[in-house]
N, C-alpha and C positions, 0 to 999 in steps of 0.2 A: 298721547300715552297720555295717562291724569295722574293729581295728586292728590291724597292728604292726607293735608299738614296739622297735624298735633301737640298745642303748644298746654300744659301746665305747670304751674308754680305748685311744689309737693312738701306740708310739710317734714321738717326731720324726723316729726314721732312719730308717720301715713308712710316714711319710704319700706318699710320693710311688707309692706300688705299688698302698696301702687307697685310693686316688684313685681313683685311674686299673680300679681292679677298678667302687668303687662310680660310675660313671661305663657302665658295660656296665653294667653289673647294671640300671639304671637303664632303660638305653635296648633292656634287650629283653624286663624287664617292661611295657609302653606296651601290648602286645597279644594279653595274657593274660586272660582271662573273667575280668570282676568288678572285674576293676582300676578302682582309679576316680583313683586321684593317691599324691599323696604332698607331706608338710614335710621338711622337713629343715633343725638345726640345724649357723649354722657358726663356729662359742665351738668349742675348746680342744682337747672329745671328739665326738665323736662321737656323734648320737641321729639318728634318722630312724625315724620312721610314714606308714606303708603305707595308706594308707585298702580296703578291698575291700566292696565287694555287701553278701557276707552273708558268712557263715559254712565253706560248704560251698567257695565261690570260694576263702579259703583255707586250707582243707583243703587243695584242690583243688593248689594254688599251691608248699605245703613240702613237697609232694615230689616236685618240678621237677629239671628237672638244673638251672635256674638258682638253687633256691634254694639247695641242696643246696652249689652250688659256690659263691656268693657265705656262705653258713653258716662252710663249710671257712678262705675268707679272714677270715672273722675272728673268726674260733676260732685261726688260726695268725697273722695279725696282730698282734691287742691281745693285751694281758698283762690288763687287761676286762673283760666283754662281760654283759651282759643282752640280754634277745630274749620281749620282753612280746605277752601275746593280748588288744588291751582294745577290749571287748564297750560298745556306748553302748547309753543306758536309752534309752526312747524319753520323750521329754517329757510329764508331759502338759499335758495341754489345761484351761485358764480358764477357769472356766463366768462 
């Protein structure tokens, strides 16, 4: 499993517009190959972690219009943001 972690600081004046975009984005990615789910922080700053089956599915997703549009919204509406790819390392089995 691999994760795309998105963090952004959104000003109060842009919260409504940003969260409308987030809802649309979540609805659009549900049927994309390799998508496994997401978690979202409901604090002051936006934080979302999207799970993918593997790196290939994530790379393909990052080439889609859905991702490019959402990434553009993050850049436009946030004061600070970061997007990170986090690999889940296989856990060692105990003997």
